[in-house]
N, C-alpha and C positions, 0 to 999 in steps of 0.2 A: 485407536492408534495413539501412542504417547507423543506429545510434542511440547516444546517450550516456547512461550511467547516472550520476545524481548522488544521493548518499546524504546526507541531512541528519542531523546528529548534534549533540546538545546534552547537557551534563552534567546539566542540571536535570531531575530526575525525582522525583516525590513518592513513588512506590511503591518505586523501586529506584535510589537515588542512585548516580551515576557509572556508570550502566548501559553506555554505549558502551565503557568501559575495563575492564569485567568480564572476567576471564581465562577463556578457553575453550581448553583444551589448549595453553597457553603463548602465546597471542596474544589481544590485545584483541578484544572482540566486533565493533567496527566494522571491524576488519581482516578478520575472518572473513566479514562481510557482503560486503566488497569482493572478497574472493577468490571467494566463491560467485557474485557478480554477473559476475565476469570470465569465468566459464564460459558465459555467455549469448551470447557473440559480440559484445558491445558494442564499439564503436570505442574508447571510453575510459571509465574509471571514476574518478569524482572524489568525495571526501568534502567536504561543505560544513559548516563548523563555525564557531562563534564563540569557541571555547575553545582556548587554546594547548596544553593537555595532550593534547587529542584530535589536534591538528595534529602535535604531536611524535610521538605514537604511530604515526600514519599514516606519517610520513616515515621513522621507524625501520624500518618493515616494507615500505618501497618503494611505498606507496599514495599516489597523487596527492591533494592536499588544497588547498582554497581557503578562506581566512578570509573571514567575512562579518560584516555588522553584527550587533549584539546585540539589536536591537529588532524583529526579524521576528515577526509574530503567528502564523505557521504555517511548516511545512516547505516548503510550496509557494512562499511568498514567498522563502524562503532559497535554494531551488534556482534560482528565477528570477534572483536576483542573480548567481549563479555562471554560469548560462548566458549572461547578458549580458557578464559580465566576461571570459569566455574567447572571446568573439566568435563564438558559434554563429550560423549563418545563420537566417533567419526560418523556413525550411522544415525545419530540423533537428528530429529526434525526440529528446525527452528523457524518460527514464524515472526516476521517483522511487521508489527502493527504500529502505524504512525502515531505519534503523540498528539496529533490534532484531530483524532477520530473518536470523539466521546460517544457517538451513537452507532459505532460499527456493529454489524450483526454478528453475534457470537457464532451462529451456525455457519456463516461465511468463512470465519477463521478456521473452524474445524474442517470444513469441506475443502478448503485450499490446502491445508496440511495433509489431508488424505491423498492428494495428488502425487505426493512424493513416493515414488516406487523405484524398483531396480532400474537403473539406466536413465532415470529422470531426476536430475539433481536440483531442479528449481520449479516452482509453481506460482501461479498468480490467478487472478479472477477477471471476469468480464461480464457484461450484460448487454442486451440488445439496445441499440439506439432507436428511439421512437419518433424522431423528427428530423427534418432536413437541416434545421438550424444547428443542431448538435453534430450532424454528419459533416457539415462544412466548417465547423468551429475548430481552429487549430489548437485551442486550449483543451479540447476534448480528444484524448489520445485514443486511437483506434488500434485494433489488433485483428489479424486474419489468421485462421487456423488451418491445419491439415486435417485429413479425415480421422486422425486419432486424437484430435483435440490438442495438438501441440502448436505452439505459436510459430507462424512462418515469418511474420514481421509486425512491428509496432510502428505507428506513424502518426504525426499530427495532420497529415493529409487525409483526404477522404478515400479510404480503402475498404473493400474493393471499389473501384470507380465504375459506376454503372454507365457504360459507354452510350447506350442508346437513349436512356432516359435523360441523362445529363447533357447530351448533345442537343436535345430539344429545349431544355430549360434548366437553369441553375438558380431559379427563384427560391428564396428561403420560405416562401409561402406555399410551395408545392408539397404534395404528399409524397412520402417515400414510395418508390416503385413497388408494385406487388411482388412479393417473394424476395425482396431485397432487405436483408437484415444485417447491417454493419454492427460491429461489436465495439462497445466502449470498454477500454481497459480500466480496471479498478486497481489502485495503487496498494495492493496487499501482496506480500511475498512470503513464500515458504521455501526453505532450503534443506538439503541434506547437509549436515554440519561439515562433512569432508569438503564439499564444494564451497560452502561459505568461507572456510579457512583459505581456500585457494583463490577465491574471488579477488581479494585485494592485490594479488600479484598479476592479475590479467591486465595486459596493456589496454589503454583507452582506445576505443575504435573510432575510425573516422565517421561512421554512421551515427554514433551517439553524440558526437560533437556537432554534426549537422542538425540532427533532430532535437538535441538536448534531451535525450531519453537514455538513462543509464542502462536499462535492461537490454538495449541493443548490443552492448558489449558482450553479453552472454551468447546471443545468437551469432555474432560475428566470429567468436572463437569456436563455434561448432557445438555448443551445448544445447540441450533441449529444455524448453520451458513448457510444462503442462498448464493448461488453462481450464479452470472450473467456470462454466457458464451458469450464472444464476438467473432465475426468473424475477428475482426481487431487485428493484432499483435501490441501491444503498443510499442511506442518508448522506448528505454532503458533509465533508469535513469543515474545519475552521481555518480559513485563510485570511479573512477580512473582518473588520469590525461588524459589518452587517451579518456575517456568518455567526460571529460570537453572540450577537444579540438574539439571533434566531434560536441558537442552541440554549441560551439562557432561558428563553421563554419556554422551551421544552421542559427543562428541569424545574422551573417555577410551577408549571402546570402539573408536573408529575408529583411534586411535593405538596401541592394544595388540593 
């Protein structure tokens, strides 16, 4: 399947300023993300940014880049602008790879893109949660699926709630109940370009405001989201200085 990867990248980060340009083994993070995404078999990789320094860093390392408006409310809106600007067809598949995922699995990108089929305008990914700490952690987003692997709901709450087991105990030291496999949502998205262009015009939903989860807007408006479930727990992205140091050690070891 042919697909295009677009990587939204902004310098504004409250927890880690200038994050896309952070050095990882001699290259900026956004360039490392683009290099990793290129291993997925994507037809093209484009960085979408509103900052000249990011654009200059990409060009210096031979990464295609497209300047965007500065007023986009989300990365999805930003990649929609780029997909329109480069003239992608309505049925083209676009994958949104976050600019702080330098260790993202290329196979996961391709597998998520492959979920876009007739009648399914959007796809994402998930993996099984392995412990109660993550199941109860509101910063770990969960997703529940129907029998066809489509998302029923995303939440920061523990879903599905195991009524019997959790009625007896909600101790984070307990083991997950036998046969209970909640799914953690992975923030990787693929779109049919026709839907991607329509997305910015969808009204914000009350559910996404309550949960602070943008993908709930899609479900609230009645669109389907296919979910690829992977057996491989993905490497964490870079949100904090601790994350950055961890990823730097990875690249230092890889280069030495």
